[in-house]
C-alpha angles and dihedrals in degrees: 000000000000130000125188122180118197136171110226129168095343097314137091114236121199108203116197124197140186112349124017112179143125089290090065098037097106093049092048092048091051091052091049094049091048090050091053092048093053103040143034090219123054131180134185115212112193099171092119097050112119102166123033141163133199090270089076092054090051090050090053090053093046092048091051092051092045090050091053090052091051095042090242117149109240133201132166129199107206092180097144125106090220092053094044091051093049092049089057096040094048094045095242096133110112137192094210137009118283123262091259093058119103098171102064090236128113123168089211097061107109108277096359095111096042100066096118136021122209 
């Protein structure tokens, strides 16, 4: 698994590559927490993810809720075939944000996480 954290245009972007699964959860969480501590805007970019398990989807949800609690703007680019397939297979696709959301954004709403390809 690869993680690259960059500051671009006033936001911190956490790029994830290759495998994202329970084995990498602690490393991914550490990168997310660092991103939220150093910026008021945070984005996941999963375009390079080739292998993924449901742990990554749970991390996306947890990061979104943590961002809300810290008043950090959150965005997630789920532009990976592996991630898109898992969202469908695991039943994560939503029609509207969950009841815990206050921002009106959910990466799992159809098309929400596919706004931009890198």
